[in-house]
N, C-alpha and C positions, 0 to 999 in steps of 0.2 A: 906542479904546473900552475901557471899564472891564471888569475881570474880574468875572464874576457867579458867586459861590459861594453856594449855598443856606445859610441859617442857621437854618432851621426844623427840624422833626422829621426823623429819619432816613428815615421813609417818603417824604418829599418830596425826598430826595437830599442831605441834609446829611452831612458826613463824620463817621465814628464815631471816638471816642477810645479806641482799642484799648489804649493804655497804662493808662488808668484802668480798663478792663474787666479786664485782667490783674491789676492791683493788688487790685481788689475780690475777684476769684476766689481769689487767693492768700490773702487775709485770711480769706475764708469757709472755705477748706479747712483753714487753720491752726487757726482757732477750733474747727472740727468735731473735729479730732484731739485738741485739748486737752480738749474737752468729753467725748469718749468715754473718754479715759484718766482724767479726773477722776471719771467715773461708776464706772469699774472700781475705783478707789481708794476711793470712798465705799462701794461694796458690800463691799470687803474690810474696811473699818472696821465696817460693820454685822455682818459675820461675826465679827469679833474681839470685839464687844460681847457676843455670845452664846456664845463658845467656852469660856472658862475663867473662873476666879475673878478673875484679874488682866486679863481681856479688856477691861474698861472703859477702863483707862488706856492699853492698847495701841491701842484704837480711837480714843481721843482723840489720841494721838500720830500715828496714821495720818491723821486728819482735818487736824491742824495741818501735817503734811508735805505733804499734798495741796494745801492752801490756798496754802502758800508756793510750791510747785512750779508751781501754776496761774498765780500772779502772775508768776513768772519767765517762764513760757511766753508769757504775753500781752505782757509787756515785750519779750521777744526776738522778737516778731512770728511766733509759731507754732512755736517750737522745743519739741519734746516730750522732749528728753533728760532733763530733771529729773523729769518725770512718769513716764517709763519707770523711772527709778531708784526712785521712790516705790512704784510697782506691784511691783517686785522686792522691795523692803523689806517691803511688805505681805505678800507670800507667805512671806517669812522669818519675820515676826512670827506669821503663822498657824501655821507649822510649830512655832515655839517654844511657842505657846499650847496646841497639841495635845499637846505633850510629846514 
């Protein structure tokens, strides 16, 4: 007799693809971390725009660094090392702009 395995929805007894669920969840968490750090870096750039006379160019530099680090993070599948470095640089630039 043939083996009967349901192929319909999970509610009707079909097997779940746990590997795909884990991959999707990991991607979601990685993108969320990248988004949060990119938002912090953008807020730092906005603060730099208003801090000092040379704040405009420091803010532009911060936005360019944030964009590059975000692209690196997406390519590296959720790595936030580059964005953490950009956030630290942003705090250093803010300290320099304040004098």
